[in-house]
C-alpha positions as CSV (number, residue, x, y, z in Angstrom):
1,M,106.2,102.1,110.2
2,W,104.4,100.7,107.3
3,K,103.4,97.0,107.4
4,E,104.4,95.0,104.3
5,R,101.8,92.9,102.4
6,K,102.0,90.3,99.8
7,V,101.3,91.7,96.3
8,C,99.7,89.4,93.7
9,T,100.7,89.7,90.0
10,I,97.8,90.0,87.6
11,S,99.2,88.1,84.6
12,F,97.2,89.8,81.9
13,F,99.0,93.0,82.5
14,L,102.0,92.6,80.5
15,P,105.0,95.0,80.8
16,K,105.2,96.0,77.2
17,Q,103.2,99.2,76.4
18,D,103.4,102.1,74.1
19,H,101.8,105.3,74.9
20,W,102.0,108.9,73.9
21,Q,100.4,112.2,74.9
22,I,100.1,115.6,73.0
23,W,99.1,118.5,75.0
24,N,97.4,121.1,72.9
25,N,95.6,124.2,74.2
26,G,94.9,122.5,77.6
27,C,93.7,119.3,76.1
28,I,95.3,116.0,76.2
29,I,95.2,113.3,73.5
30,R,96.1,109.9,74.5
31,H,96.9,106.6,72.7
32,Y,97.8,103.3,74.3
33,T,99.0,99.9,72.7
34,A,99.1,97.1,75.0
35,S,98.9,93.3,74.3
36,W,96.1,92.5,76.8
37,G,93.5,94.2,74.5
38,D,90.5,96.6,75.2
39,D,88.5,94.0,77.1
40,T,90.7,94.4,79.9
41,I,89.6,98.0,80.6
42,K,85.9,97.4,79.7
43,N,85.9,94.7,82.4
44,H,87.1,97.0,85.0
45,N,90.4,95.3,85.6
46,Y,92.3,98.2,86.9
47,S,95.5,97.6,88.7
48,L,96.3,100.9,90.3
49,L,94.1,103.5,92.1
50,S,95.5,107.0,92.8
51,L,93.7,109.0,95.4
52,D,94.0,112.7,96.1
53,M,93.8,113.4,99.8
54,D,92.3,116.8,100.7
55,G,88.8,117.1,99.3
56,T,88.8,113.5,98.1
57,L,90.0,110.7,100.4
58,L,89.5,113.1,103.3
59,D,86.1,114.3,104.5
60,S,85.6,118.1,105.5
61,A,86.9,117.1,109.0
62,K,90.2,115.8,107.5
63,R,89.3,112.2,108.4
64,I,89.2,109.0,106.2
65,P,85.8,107.4,106.5
66,C,86.1,103.9,108.1
67,A,84.3,102.1,105.2
68,T,86.7,103.7,102.8
69,T,89.6,102.5,104.8
70,A,88.3,98.9,104.8
71,A,87.7,99.0,101.1
72,I,91.2,100.0,100.4
73,Q,92.7,97.5,102.7
74,Q,90.6,94.9,100.8
75,L,92.1,96.2,97.5
76,M,95.6,96.1,98.7
77,E,95.2,92.6,99.9
78,Q,93.9,91.5,96.5
79,G,97.2,93.1,94.8
80,V,95.9,96.5,93.7
81,E,98.3,99.2,94.1
82,V,96.5,102.1,96.0
83,V,98.6,105.1,96.2
84,V,97.9,108.6,97.6
85,G,98.5,111.2,95.0
86,T,98.7,114.3,97.1
87,G,100.3,117.7,97.5
88,R,101.1,116.8,101.1
89,G,104.6,115.8,102.2
90,L,105.6,112.9,104.2
91,A,105.4,114.7,107.5
92,E,101.8,115.6,106.8
93,L,100.8,112.0,106.4
94,A,101.6,111.1,110.1
95,D,97.8,111.3,111.2
96,Y,96.9,108.6,108.6
97,R,99.6,105.9,109.4
98,D,97.0,103.3,110.6
99,S,94.5,104.1,107.8
100,L,97.2,103.8,105.1
101,R,99.0,100.8,106.7
102,G,100.0,98.4,103.9
103,M,100.2,101.1,101.1
104,H,103.4,100.6,99.4
105,Y,104.0,103.9,97.5
106,G,103.0,107.4,97.7
107,L,103.0,110.1,94.9
108,L,103.7,113.0,97.3
109,V,104.4,116.7,97.1
110,S,102.3,117.0,94.0
111,G,104.6,114.5,92.2
112,G,107.9,115.9,93.4
113,L,108.5,112.7,95.4
114,I,107.7,109.0,95.0
115,Y,108.1,107.3,98.2
116,D,108.6,103.8,99.2
117,F,106.7,103.4,102.6
118,Y,108.1,99.8,103.0
119,K,111.8,100.8,102.6
120,E,111.2,104.2,104.0
121,Q,113.0,106.0,101.3
122,P,112.4,108.1,98.3
123,L,112.5,106.4,94.8
124,T,112.4,109.7,92.8
125,M,112.7,113.3,93.8
126,H,112.6,116.7,91.9
127,T,113.9,119.8,93.5
128,L,113.6,123.5,93.1
129,S,116.8,125.5,92.4
130,V,118.1,127.8,95.3
131,E,117.4,130.9,92.9
132,Q,113.8,129.8,92.4
133,C,113.3,129.3,96.1
134,Q,114.7,132.8,96.8
135,R,112.5,134.5,94.2
136,L,109.4,132.6,95.8
137,L,110.4,134.2,99.1
138,E,110.9,137.6,97.9
139,T,107.4,137.3,96.4
140,A,106.0,136.1,99.5
141,T,107.5,139.2,101.4
142,E,106.0,141.5,98.8
143,E,102.5,140.0,99.2
144,Q,102.7,139.4,102.9
145,A,101.9,135.7,102.3
146,M,102.7,132.6,104.3
147,V,105.5,130.3,103.0
148,H,105.3,126.7,103.5
149,I,108.4,124.7,102.4
150,L,108.5,120.9,101.6
151,T,111.4,118.6,101.6
152,V,111.5,114.8,101.6
153,R,110.7,114.7,105.3
154,A,110.2,118.2,106.6
155,S,107.3,120.6,106.6
156,V,108.6,124.1,107.4
157,A,106.9,127.4,108.1
158,R,107.3,130.4,110.5
159,E,105.7,130.3,113.8
160,Q,104.1,133.5,113.4
161,D,102.2,132.3,110.3
162,I,101.2,129.1,111.7
163,L,99.5,130.9,114.6
164,H,97.6,133.1,112.2
165,M,96.5,130.8,109.4
166,E,93.1,132.3,109.5
167,D,94.7,135.3,107.9
168,F,95.4,133.2,104.8
169,A,92.1,131.2,104.8
170,M,93.9,128.0,105.9
171,S,92.7,127.6,109.4
172,V,91.4,124.1,108.7
173,Y,95.1,123.0,108.5
174,Q,96.2,124.9,111.6
175,D,95.9,122.0,114.1
176,M,98.1,119.8,111.8
177,Y,100.6,122.5,111.0
178,E,101.0,123.2,114.8
179,R,101.9,119.5,115.4
180,V,104.1,118.5,112.3
181,C,105.9,121.8,111.1
182,D,109.4,122.4,111.7
183,R,109.5,126.2,112.7
184,Q,112.1,128.4,111.0
185,E,112.1,132.1,111.3
186,D,114.8,132.8,108.7
187,L,113.5,131.0,105.7
188,M,116.0,132.5,103.3
189,L,118.8,130.9,105.4
190,Y,116.9,127.6,105.6
191,V,116.8,127.5,101.9
192,Q,120.6,128.2,101.6
193,E,121.4,125.4,104.1
194,H,119.1,123.0,102.4
195,A,119.9,123.5,98.7
196,D,119.0,120.5,96.5
197,E,116.4,119.4,99.2
198,I,113.4,121.6,98.5
199,L,110.6,119.9,96.5
200,K,107.9,122.5,96.5
201,I,107.0,125.8,98.1
202,N,103.4,126.9,98.8
203,L,102.5,130.5,99.2
204,Y,99.2,131.2,101.1
205,H,97.8,134.6,100.4
206,R,95.5,137.0,102.1
207,S,93.3,137.3,99.0
208,D,92.8,135.9,95.6
209,E,93.9,139.2,94.2
210,S,97.2,138.9,95.9
211,R,97.5,135.3,94.7
212,Q,97.0,136.5,91.2
213,R,99.8,139.1,91.5
214,S,102.2,136.5,92.7
215,R,101.4,134.1,89.9
216,E,102.0,137.0,87.3
217,S,105.3,137.9,89.1
218,L,106.6,134.3,89.1
219,A,105.8,133.6,85.4
220,G,108.8,132.8,83.3
221,L,111.0,131.4,86.1
222,G,110.7,127.7,85.1
223,L,108.1,126.8,87.7
224,N,104.9,124.9,87.6
225,L,102.4,127.2,89.3
226,V,99.1,125.7,90.4
227,M,96.4,127.4,92.5
228,A,94.9,125.4,95.2
229,E,92.5,125.9,98.1
230,S,91.2,129.4,98.0
231,T,94.4,131.4,98.4
232,A,97.2,128.9,97.8
233,L,99.8,129.0,95.0
234,E,101.8,125.8,94.7
235,A,105.3,126.1,93.1
236,S,107.0,122.9,91.9
237,P,109.8,122.3,89.4
238,Q,108.7,122.8,85.8
239,G,106.9,119.8,84.3
240,I,106.5,118.1,87.8
241,T,102.9,117.3,88.4
242,K,101.0,114.4,90.0
243,A,100.7,113.3,86.4
244,S,104.5,113.1,85.9
245,G,104.7,111.2,89.2
246,L,102.0,108.6,87.9
247,Q,104.0,108.1,84.6
248,E,107.2,107.5,86.7
249,L,105.5,105.1,89.0
250,C,103.9,103.1,86.4
251,K,107.1,102.7,84.5
252,M,108.7,101.3,87.6
253,L,105.9,99.0,88.2
254,Q,105.3,98.1,84.6
255,I,101.7,99.1,84.8
256,P,100.0,100.5,81.7
257,L,98.6,104.0,82.2
258,A,95.3,102.8,80.9
259,A,94.9,100.3,83.8
260,T,95.1,103.1,86.3
261,V,92.3,105.1,88.0
262,A,92.7,108.7,89.5
263,V,90.4,110.5,91.7
264,G,90.5,114.2,92.5
265,D,88.7,117.4,93.1
266,A,91.0,120.4,92.6
267,P,93.0,122.1,89.8
268,N,96.1,120.5,90.9
269,D,94.5,117.2,89.9
270,L,93.8,118.1,86.4
271,E,96.8,116.5,84.7
272,I,96.6,113.2,86.5
273,L,93.0,112.9,85.8
274,Q,93.6,113.6,82.1
275,L,96.4,110.9,82.0
276,A,94.7,108.1,83.9
277,G,92.8,105.4,82.2
278,L,89.7,106.3,84.1
279,S,89.2,109.8,85.9
280,A,86.7,110.4,88.6
281,A,85.8,113.9,89.9
282,M,84.4,114.2,93.4
283,G,81.0,115.8,93.8
284,N,82.8,118.7,95.6
285,A,85.2,119.1,92.7
286,A,85.7,122.4,90.9
287,D,83.6,122.6,87.7
288,S,86.8,122.7,85.6
289,V,87.7,119.3,87.1
290,K,84.2,117.8,86.6
291,E,84.2,118.8,82.8
292,I,87.3,116.7,82.1
293,C,86.6,113.6,84.1
294,D,85.0,110.3,82.8
295,I,82.7,110.2,86.0
296,V,81.5,112.3,88.8
297,V,80.7,110.6,92.0
298,S,79.5,111.8,95.6
299,D,81.4,114.4,97.5
300,N,84.0,113.8,100.1
301,D,81.5,113.8,102.9
302,H,79.5,111.1,101.3
303,N,82.1,108.4,100.6
304,G,82.8,109.4,96.9
305,V,85.9,107.4,96.9
306,L,84.1,104.2,98.1
307,E,81.6,104.8,95.2
308,V,84.6,104.6,92.7
309,I,86.0,101.5,94.5
310,N,82.6,99.7,94.4
311,R,81.9,100.5,90.7
312,Y,85.4,99.8,89.2
313,F,87.0,97.4,91.6
314,R,84.1,95.2,92.4
315,Q,85.8,92.1,91.0
316,Q,88.8,92.7,93.3
317,I,86.9,93.2,96.6
318,G,83.8,91.2,95.9
319,S,80.3,92.0,95.0
320,D,79.0,92.1,98.6
321,Q,80.7,95.3,99.5
322,Q,77.9,97.8,100.1
323,E,78.2,101.5,98.8
């Protein structure tokens, strides 16, 4: 499904690194020690680019601009690891196979899955317990919320919810859900039959007030709860975020975290943006995201991702690439 490419090794990124992070009142303090020195980062010699999808790589019509696709392909041909760091699962990437062709790894399901596109197999996965899943379903019933279950390969929802996604302010995704979702009416039975497979459950609510009630009800269950879109509450295993996925992948690839760039727009991107060597907020990003990022670029309808590539990967793609 995914075309392989030759990956070049950049010799000055040595495998030895020492890094630590302390979370304190929502802030992250970072320290890195690496033998290649500070000039590496000052000269924009980044070796991994993580891109959120919805609101970042994708425009408002859920398309990847052609110019951005071309720039990403150039980066990968030069040996830069470009990954999607997304809340989407594997099934929801089907529409973008051609645009993402050549990409080796994906940080999928909000860090719950690191997937090897070449070998078509997961490298790491983190699952919810059956008890946690059951409590999430009970909360959804109480709030009349739509349930969306993600496993390694499946995207699961009820038919009646898919047909009425406008009730949950999620109609922009309805076309995709109609094409990729596995319809299951008895979600409690599905959870029981797929124990140890469920990576994340999204609850789509009818109002923000309903979402807040769900968040309060689910507190203390060992879940990482993140608000997304206007009504969504994403539930992952505790400690699992896009940032934890980036840490795992960088350890596998022996890439210093300081040599990474992350681009995002939403609260579920906060941790990875705080962790990466360089963080870029889209122009359409929430204010809470813009405040913690190193730079703010154009919005997702005006090639903000291409702007990041042209500014910070110019050495890799050549100085003649136009913004």
